[in-house]
ZATORMI-540602 format. One line per 2 residues: number of its first residue (from 1); for each residue z, y, x of C-alpha. Coordinates in steps of 0.25 Angstrom, whole numbers, always signed. Each point is the difference from the previous one (the first is absolute). Example, Ala and Ser with C-alpha at 12.3 -4.5 7.8 and 13.67 -1.06 7.14 Angstrom:
1) +31/-18/+49  -2/+14/+6
REM end
This chain:
1) +0/+0/+0  -3/+14/+5
3) +14/+5/-1  -4/+14/+2
5) -4/+0/-14  +15/+0/-4
7) +9/+1/+13  +3/+12/+8
9) +8/-1/+14  +13/+0/-7
11) -3/-11/-9  -4/-9/+12
13) +14/+4/+6  +7/-4/-13
15) -7/-13/+0  +3/-4/+14
17) +15/+4/-2  +1/-8/-13
19) -8/-12/+6  +9/-1/+12
21) +13/+1/-8  -5/-11/-10
23) -4/-9/+12  +12/+2/+8
25) +11/+1/-10  -5/-5/-14
27) -8/-12/+4  +11/-8/+8
29) +9/+1/-13  -10/-1/-11
31) +1/-15/-1  +15/-1/-1
33) +1/+11/-10  -10/-7/-9
35) +9/-12/+1  +13/+6/-2
37) -5/+11/-10  +9/+10/+7
39) -3/+15/-1  -4/+5/+14
41) +10/+11/+2  -1/+0/+15
43) -15/+2/+0  +1/+10/-11
45) +9/+9/+8  -10/-1/+11
47) -11/+4/-10  +9/+12/-4
49) +2/+4/+15  -16/+0/+2
51) -2/+9/-12  -7/-12/-8
53) +9/+2/-13  -5/+14/-1
55) -14/+1/+6  -7/+9/-11
57) +12/+9/-3  +2/+14/+7
59) +10/+1/+11  +7/+10/-9
61) +3/-11/-9  +4/-9/+11
63) -13/-7/+2  -9/-3/+11
65) -10/+11/-4  -12/-9/+1
67) -11/-2/-11  -4/-10/-10
69) -10/-8/+9  +11/-1/+10
71) +9/-6/-11  -10/-10/-4
73) -3/-4/+14  +15/-3/+2
75) +0/-10/-12  -14/-6/+5
77) +6/-3/+14  +13/-5/-5
79) -7/-9/-10  -8/-7/+11
81) +14/-6/+5  +9/+0/-12
83) -3/+3/-15  +15/+2/-3
85) +2/+12/+10  -13/+6/-5
87) +4/-1/-15  +13/+5/+3
89) -6/+13/+6  -10/+1/-11
91) +10/-1/-11  +10/+9/+7
93) -10/+11/+3  -10/+1/-11
95) +8/-6/-12  +14/+5/+4
97) -2/+13/+7  -14/+6/-4
99) +4/+3/-15  +11/+8/+5
101) -9/+8/+10  -11/+2/-11
103) +8/+2/-13  +14/+4/+4
105) +6/+13/+1  +4/+7/+13
107) +14/-4/-2  -4/-15/-2
109) -9/+0/+12  +11/+6/+9
111) +11/-10/-5  -8/-13/+0
113) -12/+1/+9  +6/+2/+13
115) +9/-12/-2  -12/-9/-3
117) -10/+6/+10  +10/-2/+11
119) +3/-14/-4  +15/+2/-2
121) -2/-7/-14  -11/-8/-6
123) -7/+4/-13  -7/-7/-12
125) -7/+2/-13  +5/-6/-13
127) -12/-2/-9  -2/-14/-4
129) +8/-7/-11  +0/-13/-6
131) -9/+5/-12  -7/+11/+8
133) -8/-6/+12  -15/+4/-1
135) +3/+7/-13  +10/+10/+7
137) -1/+9/-12  +8/-11/-7
139) +13/+5/+7  +12/-4/-8
141) +11/+6/+9  +6/+12/-7
143) +5/+14/+4  +9/+7/-11
145) +2/+15/+2  +16/+2/+0
147) +0/+15/+2  +3/+1/+15
149) -6/-14/+4  -8/-11/-5
151) +5/-14/-3  -9/-11/+6
153) +0/-14/-5  -10/-11/+3
155) -5/-9/+12  -12/+0/+10
157) -5/-12/+7  -7/-4/+12
159) +4/+13/+7  -2/+1/+15
161) +12/+5/+7  +9/-1/-12
163) +12/-6/+7  -1/+6/+13
165) -4/+14/-4  +8/+12/-5
167) -10/+10/-6  -9/-4/-11
169) -10/+7/-9  +1/-7/-14
171) -7/+1/-13  +6/+0/-14
173) -4/+4/-14  +6/+13/-4
175) -8/+2/-13  -2/-13/-9
177) -12/-1/-8  -9/+9/+10
179) -6/-12/+8  -3/+3/+14
181) +3/+15/-3  +15/-3/-2
183) +2/-5/+14  +8/+8/+10
185) +3/-2/+15  +14/+1/+6
187) +6/-1/+14  +12/-10/+0
189) +9/-4/+12  +9/-12/+3
191) +6/-7/+12  -8/-10/+8
193) +5/-14/-2  +1/-1/+15
195) +10/+11/+3  +8/-8/+11
197) -13/-4/+7  -6/+14/-1
199) +13/+6/+6  -1/-9/+11
201) -15/+3/+3  +2/+15/-3
203) -11/+2/-11  -1/-4/-14
205) +12/+7/-7  +5/+14/-1
207) +14/+2/-5  -2/+14/-4
209) -12/-2/-9  +5/+1/-14
211) -2/-13/-8  -5/-2/-14
213) +11/-7/-8  -6/-12/-8
215) -11/-3/+10  +0/-13/+7
217) -9/-11/+6  -2/-13/-7
219) -3/-14/+5  -9/-2/+13
221) -13/-6/-3  -4/-13/+7
223) -14/+3/+4  -12/-8/+5
225) -4/+11/+10  +5/+14/+5
227) +13/-8/+2  +6/+10/+9
229) -2/+11/-10  +11/+3/-10
231) -4/-2/-14  +10/+0/-11
233) +3/+5/-14  +5/+15/-2
235) +10/+1/-11  +4/+12/-8
237) +13/-2/-8  +4/+13/-7
239) -5/+7/+13  +4/+15/+0
241) -11/+8/+6  +2/+15/+2
243) -10/+9/-7  -4/+5/+14
245) -5/-14/+4  -11/+0/-10
247) -13/-1/+8  -12/+9/-4
249) -2/+4/-14  +6/-7/-13
251) -10/-10/-5  -9/+0/+12
253) +6/-12/+7  -12/-9/-4
255) -10/+10/+5  +7/+2/+13
257) +2/-15/+3  -14/-3/-2
259) -3/+11/+11  +10/-7/+9
261) -6/-14/-2  -14/+5/+4
263) +6/+4/+14  +8/-13/+0
265) -13/-8/-2  -6/+5/+13
267) +13/-4/+6  -1/-15/-5
269) -15/+1/+4  +5/+3/+14
271) +10/-11/+0  -10/-10/-5
273) -10/+4/+10  +11/-2/+11
275) +3/-14/-5  -15/-3/+0
277) -2/+5/+14  +12/-7/+5
279) -4/-13/-6  -14/+2/+6
281) +5/+3/+14  +9/-13/-1
283) -12/-8/-4  -10/+6/+10
285) +10/-3/+11  +3/-14/-5
287) -15/-3/-1  -2/+2/+15
289) +12/-8/+4  +0/-12/-9
291) -9/-11/+5  -7/-11/-9
293) -11/-10/+4  +0/+6/+14
295) -1/+14/-3  +7/+12/-6
297) -1/+0/-15  -6/+14/+0
299) -13/-6/+5  -2/-7/-14
301) -8/+7/-10  +10/-1/-11
303) +10/+8/+8  -11/+10/+4
305) -3/+3/-14  +15/+1/-5
307) +3/+10/+12  -13/+8/-3
309) +4/+2/-14  +14/+4/+3
311) -5/+10/+10  -11/+6/-9
313) +10/+1/-12  +11/+6/+9
315) -10/+11/+4  -4/+3/-14
317) +15/+0/-4  +3/+10/+11
319) -10/+10/-5  +5/-1/-14
321) +14/+2/+5  -2/+12/+8
323) -10/+6/-9  +10/+1/-11
325) +11/+4/+10  -9/+12/+5
327) -2/+4/-15  +15/+0/-3
329) +2/+8/+13  -10/+10/-4
331) +6/+2/-14  -13/-5/-7
333) +0/-10/-11  +2/-14/+5
335) +4/-9/-12  -12/-8/+0
337) -1/-2/+15  +15/-4/+1
339) -2/-10/-11  -13/-6/+7
341) +8/+0/+14  +12/-7/-6
343) -9/-10/-8  -9/-4/+11
345) +10/+0/+12  +10/-8/-8
347) -10/-11/-4  -5/+1/+14
349) +14/-3/+5  +0/-13/-9
351) -13/-5/+5  +2/+3/+14
353) +14/-7/+1  -6/-12/-7
355) -11/-1/+10  +10/+2/+11
357) +9/-11/-4  -13/-9/-2
359) -4/+3/+14  +14/-4/+6
361) -1/-13/-8  +13/-7/-1
363) +7/+10/+9  -3/+11/-9
365) +8/-7/-11  +13/+1/+9
367) +9/+11/+4  -4/-2/+14
369) -11/+11/-2  +1/+12/-8
371) -13/-2/-8  +8/-8/-11
373) +10/+12/-2  -12/+10/+0
375) -6/-9/-11  +13/+1/-8
377) +1/+15/+2  -15/+2/-4
379) +1/-5/-14  +10/+10/-6
381) -10/+11/+5  -9/-3/-11
383) +12/+2/-10  +9/+12/+5
385) -4/+14/-3  -9/-4/-11
387) -7/-14/-1  -14/-3/+4
389) -3/+1/-15  +6/+14/-1
391) -8/+5/+12  -13/-5/-7
393) +4/+8/-13  +3/+12/+8
395) -13/+0/+8  -8/-3/-13
397) +6/+12/-7  -3/+9/+12
399) -14/-4/+0  -3/-1/-15
401) +9/+12/-4  -12/+9/-2
403) -8/-10/-7  +8/-9/-9
405) +9/+8/-9
REM end
């Protein structure tokens, strides 16, 4: 790929920095973290020190002062080594922090963003519910106006960082009977479930951050992939949310989280492309090393074709990803491009990891090599941040909007 189409000098520097970190610090622990399902606080602390938890936010808000392309590069490079780290970064930055940056008041930004951008605490986004997945407009969590505060009741499921995080953006229905126009966003806080460990490591918990009474994490999910990423329920039980924690405009929560999801889809595209590239590199190296019938298996046409298809589709996915990222950075419409990048790259990750396991043969089905983990990690990329079916609906609406009424 002609990287000059998308990258400037600082982008190459970011890529090398993240790549070095991923290979030296994340790769050695990824297998054990997947096995134990432990949240990687030690490497999260290092990511915060490197500025990776606040890449696109201004230095005034505690961020690294870089741009959107740098942010997606970071997810992309981490994804080549471990999807759980990449997903944690993506959910924390785009879902947990960007709504406060984009829709919050100055006071909200000053209160919450520096804690998130510096990595002092982790953040997340409470949207999905038992009855509101692809149909996010079916939100059942309620927020009742009590004068000086809202009283939230309900539950969110499959929430990344729900246990380990302390700052969240969550949606609730403030006006019954108004459909998607009756949904509002709020900022809520709670203690991390790992207080003792966080205190020992030195990140993840801030005593001085006021916590929202009635907000807690539920059960941790036992997942097929992304196993070192924290996924739990987020529960609201008569949660007392101050009026000043309303995020954006009353009734605009649905509109705002759709904008947030557009950016998140580019993040999942970057993660997916990283998984695909990581699996391809593993398979390419193995094809040159593994001998059968007196020669390297890379000499056989069947392996030739599989690797050629991987390389070609990764090139295509790279253009889709960074084209969407460039549009977002320029402040131009990118809904269609984000959906295309997410759809193509997530399905590419599944195809590529499946082929990689096949090239490894029996070894690919064991934990001795990372391709089996990559294959498990790839599947959920076709589900999270909008399923493949939802992406096709988004794309179709964008290309047919002016034709079909």
